[in-house]
C-alpha positions in Angstrom: 0.0 0.0 0.0 1.4 3.5 -0.6 2.2 5.5 2.2 3.5 9.2 2.3 6.2 9.9 5.0 5.1 12.5 7.3 7.4 12.6 10.1 11.4 11.4 10.7 13.4 11.6 13.8 16.8 10.6 13.0 18.0 10.9 16.9 15.6 8.1 18.1 15.6 7.1 14.8 12.0 6.6 13.8 9.8 7.4 10.7 6.1 7.6 10.2 4.1 7.3 7.1 0.2 7.6 6.6 -1.7 5.9 3.9 -4.5 7.5 1.9 -7.1 5.9 3.9 -5.5 7.0 7.2 -3.5 4.1 8.5 -0.2 5.3 10.4 2.9 3.2 10.2 5.8 3.9 12.2 9.2 2.0 11.4 13.1 2.4 11.8 14.4 4.4 8.8 17.3 3.0 6.9 20.6 3.9 7.9 22.1 3.2 4.6 19.4 4.9 2.3 17.9 8.3 3.0 14.3 9.0 2.9 12.7 12.4 3.1 9.4 14.0 4.1 6.6 13.4 1.4 8.4 10.4 -0.1 6.0 7.9 -1.2 6.6 4.3 0.0 5.2 1.1 -1.1 4.6 -0.9 2.0 3.1 -4.4 2.5 0.7 -4.1 5.4 -0.1 -7.8 5.4 3.3 -8.9 6.0 4.1 -7.9 9.8 6.4 -8.6 12.6 9.2 -9.5 9.9 11.6 -7.8 7.8 10.3 -6.7 4.2 11.4 -4.9 1.3 9.9 -1.4 1.1 9.9 0.5 -2.0 10.5 4.3 -2.0 8.5 5.2 -5.1 9.9 8.9 -5.0 13.6 7.6 -5.6 13.2 4.2 -6.7 15.4 2.6 -4.3 14.6 -0.4 -1.9 15.2 -0.9 1.8 14.6 -3.4 4.4 12.3 -2.3 7.4 10.5 -4.2 10.3 6.7 -3.3 10.3 5.6 -4.3 13.5 2.0 -5.0 14.5 2.1 -2.7 17.4 3.4 0.2 15.1 0.3 0.3 13.0 -2.8 2.6 13.6 -6.0 3.1 12.3 -6.5 6.8 12.7 -10.0 6.9 11.9 -10.7 5.1 15.4 -10.8 7.4 18.3 -7.7 7.1 21.0 -8.5 5.9 24.2 -6.9 4.2 27.1 -7.0 0.5 26.7 -8.1 0.0 23.5 -6.6 -1.0 20.2 -6.5 1.1 16.9 -5.0 -1.9 14.9 -6.7 -1.8 11.6 -8.5 -4.5 10.1 -7.2 -6.8 7.2 -9.8 -5.0 4.9 -8.6 -1.8 5.8 -4.8 -2.9 5.4 -5.9 -4.1 1.9 -7.0 -0.6 1.1 -10.6 -0.7 2.1 
């Protein structure tokens, strides 16, 4: 699924990208390949908790990233203590 990089913090290091259907994905940015704000990434939101190839559609370069289940959030769900914002499979497929 295509996601735009909206936040980068190279001190921690972390990156956050958001899909068109409002799913936020946080991951560790690659050290060897730079990514920038507003880069478009192709991320497999069905392949979780393991390293995957992520394609930077803006630069054409690929990098490895671990997309963890606890780092994916459906932004259409309200945040509340003790609740999950994990998106359904249908939402992760683009629905």
